[in-house]
Rosetta silent file (secondary structure, phi, psi, omega in degrees, C-alpha in Angstrom):
SEQUENCE: XXXXXXXXXXXXXXXXXXXXXXXXXXXXXXXXXXXXXXXXXXXXXXXXXXXXXXXXXXXXXXXXXXXXXXXXXXXXXXXXXXXXXXXXXXXXXXXXXXXXXXXXXXXXXXXXXXXXXXXXXXXXXXXXXXXXXXXXXXXXXXXXXXXXXXXXXXXXXXXXXXXXXXXXXXXXXXXXXXXXXXXXXXXXXXXXXXXXXXXXXXXXXXXXXXXXXXXXXXXXXXXXXXXXXXXXXXXXXXXXXXXXXXXXXXXXXXXXXXXXXXXXXXXXXXXXXXXXXXXXXXXXXXXXXXXXXXXXXXXXXXXXXXXXXXXXXXXXXXXXXXXXXXXXXXXXX
SCORE:     score description
SCORE:     0.000 S_00000001
   1 L     0.000  124.548 -176.610    0.611   15.974   12.440 S_00000001
   2 L   -76.160  126.927  178.100    2.519   18.340   10.038 S_00000001
   3 L   -73.588  136.147  174.357    1.922   17.527    6.305 S_00000001
   4 L  -134.309  166.879  176.324    4.997   17.022    4.199 S_00000001
   5 L   -69.458 -172.428 -178.976    5.825   16.052    0.607 S_00000001
   6 L   -64.774  139.974 -179.128    6.917   12.550   -0.432 S_00000001
   7 E  -131.758  146.139  179.049    9.833   11.133    1.545 S_00000001
   8 E  -124.163  133.133 -174.506   12.095    8.084    0.876 S_00000001
   9 E  -128.640  149.148  177.369   13.948    6.180    3.545 S_00000001
  10 E  -118.219  124.183  179.040   16.419    3.222    3.425 S_00000001
  11 L   -70.249  121.108 -178.973   16.622    0.617    6.173 S_00000001
  12 L   -94.545  168.492 -173.457   20.147    0.346    7.395 S_00000001
  13 H   -61.166  -36.510  179.921   21.870   -2.625    8.916 S_00000001
  14 H   -69.563  -14.489 -175.547   21.533   -1.222   12.496 S_00000001
  15 H  -102.680    4.564  178.402   17.789   -0.800   11.987 S_00000001
  16 L   -56.128  140.432  171.225   17.064   -4.552   11.160 S_00000001
  17 L    74.684    2.628  174.736   14.079   -6.228   12.743 S_00000001
  18 L   -81.155  154.110 -176.799   12.636   -2.959   14.034 S_00000001
  19 E   -74.728  160.775  179.694    8.939   -2.302   13.339 S_00000001
  20 H   -64.653  -36.819 -177.651    7.778    0.012   10.651 S_00000001
  21 H   -70.136  -37.805  178.143    6.177    2.330   13.097 S_00000001
  22 H   -66.015  -38.054  175.522    9.309    2.559   15.194 S_00000001
  23 H   -66.391  -36.194  176.614   11.422    3.395   12.145 S_00000001
  24 H   -64.635  -36.204  177.698    9.051    6.026   11.037 S_00000001
  25 H   -70.757  -23.205  175.296    9.421    7.736   14.386 S_00000001
  26 H   -75.526  -41.937 -179.177   13.261    7.539   13.977 S_00000001
  27 H   -75.989  -27.045 -179.830   13.090    9.085   10.588 S_00000001
  28 L  -125.095   76.385  178.608   10.312   11.555   11.555 S_00000001
  29 L   -58.805  -14.247 -179.292   11.003   12.500   15.226 S_00000001
  30 L   -75.484  -12.405 -174.299    8.028   14.912   15.031 S_00000001
  31 L   -84.798  138.985  166.896    5.646   11.910   14.913 S_00000001
  32 L   -84.136  170.642 -179.150    3.943   10.377   17.991 S_00000001
  33 H   -62.743  -44.032 -176.296    3.413    6.682   18.104 S_00000001
  34 H   -65.891  -33.079 -179.892   -0.366    7.099   17.172 S_00000001
  35 H   -72.122  -40.321  174.610    0.584    9.415   14.219 S_00000001
  36 H   -57.429  -44.272 -179.914    3.136    6.906   12.912 S_00000001
  37 H   -68.342  -38.602  177.524    0.544    4.101   13.059 S_00000001
  38 H   -61.692  -38.496  178.457   -2.081    6.398   11.384 S_00000001
  39 H   -62.351  -38.384  175.708    0.311    7.056    8.458 S_00000001
  40 H   -69.320  -54.540 -176.646    0.464    3.276    7.899 S_00000001
  41 H   -71.426  -17.681  178.715   -3.173    2.385    8.308 S_00000001
  42 L   -86.201   10.257  170.202   -4.103    5.567    6.340 S_00000001
  43 L    69.401   38.040  178.238   -2.475    4.032    3.247 S_00000001
  44 L  -114.787    9.699 -178.569    0.516    6.535    3.102 S_00000001
  45 E  -127.596  125.619  173.608    3.418    4.094    3.475 S_00000001
  46 E  -107.103  138.508  171.973    4.991    1.837    0.806 S_00000001
  47 E  -116.879  117.335 -176.019    7.588   -0.831    1.540 S_00000001
  48 L    57.754   35.819  177.531    9.645   -1.903   -1.472 S_00000001
  49 L    84.396   -0.613  179.774    7.039   -0.200   -3.706 S_00000001
  50 E  -110.557  135.497  177.359    4.113   -2.071   -2.135 S_00000001
  51 E   -53.409  130.832  173.997    1.441   -0.536    0.110 S_00000001
  52 L  -120.662  133.157 -176.344    1.890   -1.670    3.752 S_00000001
  53 L  -112.212    5.126 -172.577   -0.949   -1.563    6.203 S_00000001
  54 L  -113.389  103.182 -178.163    0.824   -3.143    9.111 S_00000001
  55 L   -61.010  -22.631 -173.612    2.646   -0.772   11.576 S_00000001
  56 L   -90.000   -0.573  179.204    4.110   -3.838   13.334 S_00000001
  57 L   -57.254  125.196  177.048    5.902   -5.199   10.215 S_00000001
  58 E   -86.474  129.442 -171.170    9.545   -5.816   11.010 S_00000001
  59 L   -98.375  156.002 -177.802   11.921   -4.502    8.313 S_00000001
  60 L  -114.245  150.352  178.231   15.166   -5.885    6.814 S_00000001
  61 L   -51.891  139.373  178.197   18.329   -4.021    5.755 S_00000001
  62 L    90.802  -12.718  177.458   18.090   -2.613    2.255 S_00000001
  63 L   -71.510  150.572 -174.406   14.300   -2.280    2.239 S_00000001
  64 E  -116.958  126.105  179.834   12.979    0.956    0.949 S_00000001
  65 E  -110.029  129.963  179.242   10.197    2.817    2.694 S_00000001
  66 E  -116.359  128.175  176.481    8.329    5.582    0.932 S_00000001
  67 E  -105.560  121.487 -170.252    6.058    7.945    2.799 S_00000001
  68 L   -93.808  159.476  179.584    3.595    9.528    0.280 S_00000001
  69 L   -75.441  -22.383 -176.877    2.061   12.944    0.361 S_00000001
  70 L  -136.400  154.469  176.874   -1.502   11.565   -0.095 S_00000001
  71 L   -58.651  143.451  176.085   -3.193    8.226    0.759 S_00000001
  72 L   -74.013  154.055  177.547   -2.838    5.568   -1.893 S_00000001
  73 L   -70.570  151.344  178.936   -5.968    4.533   -3.806 S_00000001
  74 L   -58.358  148.398 -179.026   -7.737    1.332   -2.642 S_00000001
  75 L   -60.519  151.928  175.660   -6.276   -1.779   -4.268 S_00000001
  76 L   -61.307  151.079  176.211   -8.004   -3.078   -7.435 S_00000001
  77 L   -86.765  166.106 -178.112  -10.826   -5.583   -6.896 S_00000001
  78 H   -61.134  -29.484  179.096  -10.957   -9.037   -8.341 S_00000001
  79 H   -67.780  -12.011  174.585  -13.458   -7.787  -10.887 S_00000001
  80 H   -89.203   -0.965  178.608  -10.790   -5.566  -12.412 S_00000001
  81 L  -100.343  118.346 -175.191   -8.706   -8.611  -13.307 S_00000001
  82 E  -107.642  124.356  176.061   -9.734   -9.911  -16.681 S_00000001
  83 E   -80.927  127.653 -177.978   -8.931  -13.464  -17.799 S_00000001
  84 E  -101.877  -27.659  178.246   -7.940  -13.505  -21.500 S_00000001
  85 E  -150.425  133.602 -175.937   -7.043  -17.234  -21.874 S_00000001
  86 E  -143.652  120.124  175.485   -7.711  -20.136  -19.682 S_00000001
  87 L  -143.522 -174.447 -176.071   -6.940  -23.882  -20.135 S_00000001
  88 L   -68.526  -12.583 -172.269   -5.747  -26.732  -17.913 S_00000001
  89 L  -102.573  -43.912 -167.183   -2.045  -25.637  -18.323 S_00000001
  90 E  -150.473  165.833  173.154   -2.030  -21.893  -18.053 S_00000001
  91 E  -136.024  138.725  172.336   -3.969  -18.619  -17.604 S_00000001
  92 E  -114.303  133.887 -173.878   -3.304  -15.229  -19.244 S_00000001
  93 E  -132.160  160.454  168.858   -4.704  -12.214  -17.455 S_00000001
  94 E   -99.117  114.684 -172.346   -4.891   -8.440  -17.727 S_00000001
  95 E   -94.588  129.190  171.056   -3.352   -7.131  -14.558 S_00000001
  96 L   -78.749  153.800  173.210   -4.555   -3.666  -13.408 S_00000001
  97 L   -61.516  147.725  173.314   -2.156   -1.135  -11.915 S_00000001
  98 L   100.267    6.556 -178.763   -2.016   -1.045   -8.079 S_00000001
  99 L  -128.009  136.478  179.549   -1.785   -4.813   -7.408 S_00000001
 100 L   -83.561  141.103  177.087    1.433   -6.882   -6.642 S_00000001
 101 L   -61.882  -49.919 -179.666    2.003   -9.978   -8.675 S_00000001
 102 L  -152.592  165.127 -177.556    3.017  -12.174   -5.668 S_00000001
 103 L   -74.950  151.847  169.706    4.113  -11.696   -2.053 S_00000001
 104 L   -68.766  158.932 -176.570    7.585  -11.062   -0.919 S_00000001
 105 H   -57.636  -40.024 -174.022    9.223  -13.985    0.965 S_00000001
 106 H   -72.842  -10.031 -179.842    8.872  -12.221    4.354 S_00000001
 107 H  -103.657   -0.342 -173.412    5.127  -11.895    3.774 S_00000001
 108 L   -61.860  -38.478 -178.961    4.452  -15.547    2.811 S_00000001
 109 L   -89.023    8.833  177.263    3.536  -16.603    6.329 S_00000001
 110 L   -58.234  141.717  174.252    1.157  -13.846    7.107 S_00000001
 111 L   -59.606  157.568 -174.177   -2.221  -14.958    8.458 S_00000001
 112 H   -60.407  -41.978  179.846   -5.060  -14.945    5.906 S_00000001
 113 H   -57.522  -38.781 -176.762   -6.814  -11.974    7.543 S_00000001
 114 H   -73.113  -37.978  178.732   -3.707   -9.865    7.205 S_00000001
 115 H   -65.244  -33.630 -173.902   -3.264  -10.896    3.548 S_00000001
 116 H   -70.033  -15.422  179.015   -6.848  -10.067    2.682 S_00000001
 117 H   -67.828  -29.234  176.459   -6.123   -6.344    3.474 S_00000001
 118 H  -153.823   76.273 -171.402   -4.161   -6.221    0.300 S_00000001
 119 L   -63.370  153.513  175.266   -4.366   -9.433   -1.770 S_00000001
 120 L   -96.186  164.731 -175.827   -1.836  -10.167   -4.470 S_00000001
 121 H   -58.773  -41.219 -176.006   -2.613  -11.194   -8.045 S_00000001
 122 H   -75.366  -12.014  173.986   -1.678  -14.871   -7.604 S_00000001
 123 H   -87.828  -26.032 -178.014   -4.043  -14.981   -4.475 S_00000001
 124 H   -79.834  -37.849 -171.424   -6.942  -13.425   -6.410 S_00000001
 125 H   -56.775  -46.625 -177.132   -6.580  -15.616   -9.445 S_00000001
 126 H   -53.000  -40.153 -175.314   -7.521  -19.009   -8.024 S_00000001
 127 H   -77.478  -28.744  174.715  -10.981  -17.886   -7.045 S_00000001
 128 H   -68.703  -41.182  178.881  -11.506  -16.108  -10.458 S_00000001
 129 H   -66.389  -43.307  175.801  -10.487  -19.323  -12.273 S_00000001
 130 H   -55.963  -42.830 -176.145  -12.824  -21.381  -10.078 S_00000001
 131 H   -74.863  -37.083  178.594  -15.712  -19.045  -10.983 S_00000001
 132 H   -60.574  -38.243 -173.443  -14.719  -19.067  -14.744 S_00000001
 133 L   -89.431   11.195  177.464  -14.706  -22.881  -14.700 S_00000001
 134 L    76.583   25.723 -179.215  -18.066  -23.044  -12.946 S_00000001
 135 L  -119.701   31.515 -177.378  -16.789  -23.925   -9.495 S_00000001
 136 L   -75.367 -179.263 -170.951  -17.592  -20.510   -7.916 S_00000001
 137 H   -67.899  -11.285 -177.271  -19.230  -19.858   -4.526 S_00000001
 138 H   -82.848    1.715 -176.519  -22.812  -20.329   -5.861 S_00000001
 139 H   -90.611    2.914  173.592  -22.305  -24.111   -6.172 S_00000001
 140 L   110.305  168.124 -172.159  -22.814  -24.808   -2.447 S_00000001
 141 H   -67.717  -35.823  179.569  -20.864  -25.247    0.746 S_00000001
 142 H   -59.617  -42.875 -179.952  -19.256  -28.527   -0.394 S_00000001
 143 H   -62.979  -45.330 -176.379  -17.801  -26.802   -3.461 S_00000001
 144 H   -65.531  -23.578  177.796  -16.486  -23.922   -1.379 S_00000001
 145 L   -84.698   -9.421  176.630  -14.564  -26.233    0.908 S_00000001
 146 L   -68.041  142.384  178.597  -12.743  -27.708   -2.121 S_00000001
 147 L   -58.804  140.238  178.193   -9.160  -26.511   -2.562 S_00000001
 148 L   -80.522  152.798 -178.448   -8.909  -23.701   -5.120 S_00000001
 149 L   -69.441  133.202 -175.543   -6.783  -24.242   -8.158 S_00000001
 150 L   -86.053  144.635  174.932   -3.195  -22.937   -7.640 S_00000001
 151 L  -115.999  155.367 -171.700   -1.441  -20.631  -10.063 S_00000001
 152 E  -128.123  103.594 -178.907    2.304  -20.421  -10.481 S_00000001
 153 E   -64.642  137.395  173.224    3.880  -17.034  -11.464 S_00000001
 154 L  -117.491   -2.670  168.330    6.619  -17.299  -14.035 S_00000001
 155 L  -158.263  173.598 -176.373    7.324  -13.619  -14.426 S_00000001
 156 L  -129.933  154.509  163.839    6.355  -10.371  -12.726 S_00000001
 157 L  -119.057  144.117  176.947    5.069   -6.923  -13.379 S_00000001
 158 L   -56.147  156.570  178.504    5.745   -4.001  -10.896 S_00000001
 159 L   -50.729  -43.011 -172.259    2.856   -3.077   -8.706 S_00000001
 160 L   -98.050   10.367  173.007    2.075    0.087  -10.533 S_00000001
 161 L   -97.632  130.227  176.528    2.574   -1.445  -14.048 S_00000001
 162 E   -95.479  163.160  171.558   -0.604   -2.564  -15.873 S_00000001
 163 E   139.415 -165.902 -170.273   -0.705   -5.165  -18.606 S_00000001
 164 E   -88.511  139.018  177.865   -0.666   -8.787  -19.731 S_00000001
 165 E  -140.645  150.631  174.399    0.705  -11.708  -17.592 S_00000001
 166 E  -116.600  132.760  175.943    0.866  -15.421  -17.915 S_00000001
 167 E  -126.856  141.537  175.864    0.655  -17.867  -14.895 S_00000001
 168 E   -82.487  152.650  176.238    1.248  -21.584  -15.069 S_00000001
 169 L  -114.477  -11.571  178.329   -1.279  -24.044  -13.582 S_00000001
 170 L  -131.789  162.106 -177.467    0.867  -27.127  -13.554 S_00000001
 171 H   -68.582  -33.145  178.877    4.485  -27.861  -12.635 S_00000001
 172 H   -63.982  -46.489  179.851    5.132  -28.967  -16.226 S_00000001
 173 H   -63.739  -42.938  179.108    3.769  -25.717  -17.615 S_00000001
 174 H   -63.897  -36.629  177.464    5.695  -23.612  -15.100 S_00000001
 175 H   -65.599  -46.855 -178.875    8.968  -25.452  -16.077 S_00000001
 176 H   -71.302  -40.561  176.998    8.457  -24.969  -19.831 S_00000001
 177 H   -61.896  -42.150  177.485    7.270  -21.383  -19.534 S_00000001
 178 H   -59.764  -44.264  177.623   10.286  -20.665  -17.319 S_00000001
 179 H   -59.914  -42.281  177.048   12.550  -22.108  -20.140 S_00000001
 180 H   -58.742  -44.875  179.086   10.850  -19.819  -22.629 S_00000001
 181 H   -66.285  -40.748  179.439   11.489  -16.764  -20.557 S_00000001
 182 H   -62.627  -39.163 -177.061   15.086  -17.860  -19.820 S_00000001
 183 L   -85.529   -3.272 -177.087   15.768  -18.260  -23.598 S_00000001
 184 L    63.418   36.742 -179.261   14.069  -14.941  -24.331 S_00000001
 185 L  -101.109   21.354  177.305   11.553  -16.707  -26.556 S_00000001
 186 L  -113.065  126.675 -178.937    8.651  -14.725  -25.136 S_00000001
 187 E   -76.515  118.469  175.694    7.251  -11.694  -27.140 S_00000001
 188 E  -136.148  121.911  179.574    6.819   -8.728  -24.718 S_00000001
 189 E  -123.090  128.345  175.412    6.042   -5.253  -25.842 S_00000001
 190 E  -110.878  150.373  165.001    5.468   -2.286  -23.492 S_00000001
 191 E  -108.450  137.597  177.390    4.099    1.155  -23.971 S_00000001
 192 E  -141.670  153.427  171.970    5.397    4.057  -21.845 S_00000001
 193 E  -107.732  119.352 -179.050    5.028    7.747  -21.598 S_00000001
 194 E  -110.849  152.941  170.800    8.441    9.371  -20.871 S_00000001
 195 E   -77.949  116.397 -179.588    9.375   12.859  -19.770 S_00000001
 196 L   118.681  178.404 -175.812   11.519   14.286  -22.550 S_00000001
 197 L  -111.742  118.029  169.075   12.057   13.826  -26.347 S_00000001
 198 L  -105.986  119.725 -173.824   13.143   10.593  -28.021 S_00000001
 199 L  -104.823  -13.211 -179.474   13.605   11.158  -31.724 S_00000001
 200 L  -150.228  159.782 -178.869   15.020    7.838  -32.939 S_00000001
 201 L   -65.188  152.035  179.994   15.121    4.184  -31.936 S_00000001
 202 E  -146.025  151.041  170.362   17.793    3.082  -29.470 S_00000001
 203 E  -116.776  128.981  179.994   18.930   -0.126  -27.967 S_00000001
 204 E  -104.713  125.816 -176.122   20.165   -0.242  -24.318 S_00000001
 205 E  -138.387   96.862 -171.465   22.559   -3.007  -23.510 S_00000001
 206 E  -134.889  176.996  167.376   23.978   -2.673  -19.966 S_00000001
 207 E  -115.465  127.398 -172.791   24.668   -4.735  -16.846 S_00000001
 208 E   -97.679  140.789  176.933   22.435   -3.936  -13.941 S_00000001
 209 E  -121.725  163.108 -177.354   23.406   -4.029  -10.250 S_00000001
 210 L   -72.644  -31.728 -178.098   21.234   -3.774   -7.123 S_00000001
 211 L  -138.530  110.912 -175.386   22.896   -0.578   -5.877 S_00000001
 212 L   -81.835   -7.488 -177.891   24.452    1.935   -8.187 S_00000001
 213 L   133.635   -9.217 -177.259   25.629    3.965   -5.255 S_00000001
 214 L  -136.076   23.623  176.714   22.542    5.577   -3.799 S_00000001
 215 L    76.797   10.059  173.266   20.536    2.364   -2.936 S_00000001
 216 L  -106.807  147.947  176.665   18.843    2.374   -6.365 S_00000001
 217 L   -67.807  146.606  175.717   19.330   -0.238   -9.078 S_00000001
 218 E  -170.129 -179.673  178.405   21.347    0.880  -12.044 S_00000001
 219 E   -82.700  149.835 -177.819   23.917    0.127  -14.693 S_00000001
 220 E  -131.864  155.833  179.044   27.508   -0.502  -14.006 S_00000001
 221 L  -113.553    5.996  174.326   30.678   -0.448  -16.199 S_00000001
 222 L   -70.494  133.672 -179.967   32.661   -2.616  -13.730 S_00000001
 223 L   -62.982  139.832 -179.811   33.775   -5.818  -15.426 S_00000001
 224 L    56.752   30.403  178.097   31.931   -9.039  -14.507 S_00000001
 225 L  -117.691  145.076  174.983   29.520   -7.190  -12.331 S_00000001
 226 L    76.516  178.658  179.756   25.716   -7.241  -12.631 S_00000001
 227 E  -119.363  136.598 -173.868   23.337   -8.981  -15.026 S_00000001
 228 E   -64.756  138.662  178.937   23.022   -8.163  -18.680 S_00000001
 229 E  -137.235  130.992 -176.395   19.829   -6.282  -19.612 S_00000001
 230 E  -129.564  123.755  177.449   18.836   -5.395  -23.164 S_00000001
 231 E  -128.609  130.920  175.903   15.909   -3.122  -24.063 S_00000001
 232 E  -107.066  126.218 -170.631   14.973   -1.949  -27.510 S_00000001
 233 E  -122.796  134.633  171.934   13.068    1.442  -27.524 S_00000001
 234 E  -141.624  147.918 -179.415   11.505    3.378  -30.381 S_00000001
 235 E   -77.699  141.371  176.539    9.397    6.549  -30.338 S_00000001
 236 E  -106.137  -42.948 -179.403    5.749    6.269  -31.328 S_00000001
 237 E  -155.987  133.360  175.251    4.577    9.848  -30.911 S_00000001
 238 E   -81.647  134.104 -171.995    6.055   13.157  -29.946 S_00000001
 239 E  -133.976   62.548 -174.961    3.903   14.843  -27.317 S_00000001
 240 L    65.280 -119.630  178.252    5.470   18.242  -26.609 S_00000001
 241 L   -89.670   17.222  179.863    7.822   17.705  -23.807 S_00000001
 242 E  -129.515  166.565  174.242    6.883   14.060  -23.565 S_00000001
 243 E  -142.243  133.686  173.145    7.206   11.063  -25.843 S_00000001
 244 E   -85.290  124.803 -177.692    5.007    7.931  -26.235 S_00000001
 245 E  -130.073  161.034  179.274    7.463    5.030  -26.741 S_00000001
 246 E  -114.767  132.659  179.126    7.384    1.334  -27.392 S_00000001
 247 E  -122.215  125.233  177.281    9.797   -0.944  -25.456 S_00000001
 248 E  -105.758  122.658 -174.881   10.721   -4.467  -26.467 S_00000001
 249 E   -88.817  134.581  165.792   12.376   -6.622  -23.843 S_00000001
 250 L  -101.080  -27.311  168.848   15.181   -9.039  -24.836 S_00000001
 251 L  -129.788  175.115 -173.289   15.835   -9.777  -21.181 S_00000001
 252 L  -131.570   59.026 -175.549   13.662   -9.391  -18.131 S_00000001
 253 L   -82.038  157.750  174.195   15.580   -7.818  -15.262 S_00000001
 254 L   -59.456  128.147  175.998   13.893   -6.004  -12.387 S_00000001
 255 L    60.326   25.375 -169.330   12.905   -2.526  -13.247 S_00000001
 256 H   -57.593  -54.530 -177.229   14.867   -2.896  -16.536 S_00000001
 257 H   -62.349  -47.094  179.357   12.762   -0.514  -18.654 S_00000001
 258 H   -59.990  -35.309  177.976   12.506    2.154  -15.945 S_00000001
 259 H   -74.302  -46.085 -175.869   16.232    2.116  -15.340 S_00000001
 260 H   -61.973  -46.007 -176.800   17.339    2.238  -19.013 S_00000001
 261 H   -64.925  -38.996  179.641   14.951    5.104  -19.857 S_00000001
 262 H   -66.789  -38.269 -178.978   15.944    7.074  -16.764 S_00000001
 263 H   -71.133  -13.047  178.105   19.718    6.622  -17.449 S_00000001
 264 L   -98.099   11.215  178.478   19.025    8.112  -20.899 S_00000001
 265 L    79.365   20.723  179.650   17.402   11.160  -19.267 S_00000001
 266 L  -125.393   66.251  179.323   13.915    9.925  -20.158 S_00000001
 267 L   -64.540  150.282  176.521   12.250    8.940  -16.941 S_00000001
 268 E   -63.761  146.288  170.130    8.775    7.528  -17.072 S_00000001
 269 L   -63.308  130.750 -175.541    6.039    9.933  -16.273 S_00000001
 270 L    87.835    1.992  178.933    5.046    9.385  -12.626 S_00000001
 271 L   -67.421  138.314 -177.526    8.438    7.838  -11.756 S_00000001
 272 L  -124.627   -7.979 -179.413    9.363    8.253   -8.101 S_00000001
 273 L  -109.282  -55.744  176.963   12.426    5.993   -7.830 S_00000001
 274 L   -98.206   58.835 -176.382   14.550    6.302  -10.947 S_00000001
 275 L  -111.605   20.374 -175.007   13.802    9.938  -11.219 S_00000001
 276 E  -162.747  151.903  175.060   17.276   11.462  -10.878 S_00000001
 277 L   -73.894  160.668  177.206   20.938   10.945  -11.987 S_00000001
 278 L   -59.563  126.119  178.692   23.364    9.541   -9.482 S_00000001
 279 L    74.173    5.564 -179.631   24.155   12.207   -6.944 S_00000001
 280 L  -112.614  173.621  178.763   21.773   14.705   -8.599 S_00000001
 281 L   -81.832  165.676  178.985   18.375   16.229   -7.837 S_00000001
 282 E   -61.960  149.454  172.278   15.133   14.796   -9.329 S_00000001
 283 L   -73.615  147.146  170.492   14.191   15.701  -12.871 S_00000001
 284 L   -66.701  141.797  179.528   11.039   17.783  -13.169 S_00000001
 285 L  -136.324   90.913 -174.621    7.901   15.886  -14.022 S_00000001
 286 L   -78.825    4.617 -175.888    4.976   18.102  -14.930 S_00000001
 287 L   -64.253  -36.948 -174.249    2.715   15.117  -15.849 S_00000001
 288 L    75.130   10.528 -175.298    0.985   14.830  -12.518 S_00000001
 289 L   -64.584  143.745 -177.294    0.740   11.076  -13.170 S_00000001
 290 L   -87.121   -7.706 -177.209   -0.287    9.133  -10.035 S_00000001
 291 L  -153.274  169.989  173.431    1.749    6.057  -11.029 S_00000001
 292 L   -65.987  133.399 -177.899    4.519    5.110  -13.506 S_00000001
 293 L   -86.625   76.675 -175.169    3.093    5.293  -17.020 S_00000001
 294 E  -136.714  134.327 -171.716    4.229    1.808  -18.132 S_00000001
 295 E  -141.591  126.751  174.698    1.873   -0.790  -19.727 S_00000001
 296 E   -82.480   90.524 -165.512    2.597   -4.340  -20.850 S_00000001
 297 E   -83.689  -31.702 -178.254    0.651   -4.123  -24.114 S_00000001
 298 E  -133.419  143.734  176.726    1.614   -7.307  -25.938 S_00000001
 299 E  -141.121  125.068 -177.147    2.410  -10.823  -24.872 S_00000001
 300 E  -143.175  143.396 -178.662    3.206  -13.842  -27.099 S_00000001
 301 E  -165.432  165.987  173.299    4.618  -17.312  -26.635 S_00000001
 302 E   -87.228  133.034  174.782    4.240  -20.965  -27.817 S_00000001
 303 L   -54.200  129.470 -175.559    1.827  -22.946  -25.628 S_00000001
 304 L   -65.233  -16.099 -179.340    3.990  -25.197  -23.440 S_00000001
 305 L  -108.996  -49.693 -171.939    2.017  -28.333  -24.231 S_00000001
 306 L   -91.639  -14.882 -173.828    0.459  -27.865  -27.685 S_00000001
 307 L    62.698   11.906  176.815    3.146  -25.499  -29.099 S_00000001
 308 L   -71.904  140.424  177.715    0.353  -23.432  -30.693 S_00000001
 309 E   -73.074  129.627  177.985    1.330  -19.783  -31.002 S_00000001
 310 E  -115.851  133.623 -174.748   -0.514  -17.542  -28.572 S_00000001
 311 E  -142.722  134.231 -175.801   -0.483  -13.790  -28.997 S_00000001
 312 E  -134.252  147.491  173.035   -2.367  -11.185  -26.951 S_00000001
 313 E  -131.697  138.083  178.077   -2.836   -7.399  -26.960 S_00000001
 314 L  -127.858  127.853  175.775   -4.174   -5.111  -24.310 S_00000001
 315 L   -68.768  149.546  177.193   -5.126   -1.446  -24.685 S_00000001
 316 L   -57.246  148.484 -179.128   -3.751    0.894  -22.101 S_00000001
 317 L   -72.610  178.090 -169.395   -5.970    1.487  -19.002 S_00000001
 318 H   -59.773  -45.175 -176.801   -8.022    4.600  -18.369 S_00000001
 319 H   -66.795  -36.054  173.814   -5.320    6.674  -16.557 S_00000001
 320 H   -65.769  -40.526 -177.930   -2.749    6.029  -19.188 S_00000001
 321 H   -73.009  -34.705 -177.703   -5.143    6.813  -21.970 S_00000001
 322 H   -70.403  -42.432  173.853   -6.337    9.937  -20.272 S_00000001
 323 H   -62.651  -40.551  176.019   -2.807   11.358  -19.860 S_00000001
 324 H   -62.040  -38.283  176.908   -2.122   10.533  -23.475 S_00000001
 325 H   -64.948  -40.670 -178.194   -5.248   12.404  -24.631 S_00000001
 326 H   -63.780  -44.555  177.106   -4.265   15.416  -22.580 S_00000001
 327 H   -63.293  -43.780 -176.510   -0.727   15.455  -24.156 S_00000001
 328 H   -69.591  -21.542 -178.604   -2.076   14.947  -27.598 S_00000001
 329 L   -88.936   -3.390 -176.978   -4.491   17.872  -27.044 S_00000001
 330 L    70.630   22.584 -173.987   -1.604   20.118  -25.954 S_00000001
 331 L   -90.645   -7.037  178.700   -3.145   20.611  -22.555 S_00000001
 332 L  -145.656  106.887 -179.654    0.083   19.612  -20.699 S_00000001
 333 L  -109.662    0.000    0.000    3.413   20.581  -22.147 S_00000001
């Protein structure tokens, strides 16, 4: 099988319901059936940004398939998910990069064995909570047969974004946390490393649509189109040809930070989707980052039951910190 660089494909209407392996062979006629399946099982295929290990998965129009140049790293283990706050109403966790928050709708009915190949954060958390509360697997068979505590996602982070997240544990907490997010009463601050120089603070206030014209999300100037998205960005440190920035969310649209920064000509280091202007070639990215350098560093809100203020901070993970050190040392300009 001939090695190639990263490739991006979009599922068209006429290709609906075909399997991933079959479509890979359409997009890459040089592949045999066994080679197409090996690309999937060898951790080289992403569907909608998530690693897919099932060659028989049937795809829907509009889905995005990425064929990577190298195998993806193994997904984070449960031990890499750290619980920061836990009570009967909610749980706050540190999400590592490389794990999806929750399953897409088309994956919800997958059998458990299939799900275990790449568990999502909301599937890992119940067992972690049970262990934290003293109901872990060491308490005997009867305990293991008891249903695990359910968690309810109220917001998401992209698969490759690290940082702080809150999950509800009750319907009431889910409802109230949802109201807080809808009213923009949740304090959320991200750190990002961008390619390019940002010299002063900026506020991006646009309307986002699902397809800007090349199957990528983006801003529109068409009246009454899209959803309003507001991001406040300020530079923290100049790093040669890069900038460490802080992003404060006023709204929480899908890929909002990534889109706004890219549209300003400041794509995230490691960006592979919003890495080019509409109709133009990709911007150069000499960072060598293996993922998007975006980290949800701060999370704050009022507790949905007690109204006590909760505020959390998480330092960037190892890969983010290592790239930052290299840039600060001038080893990558």
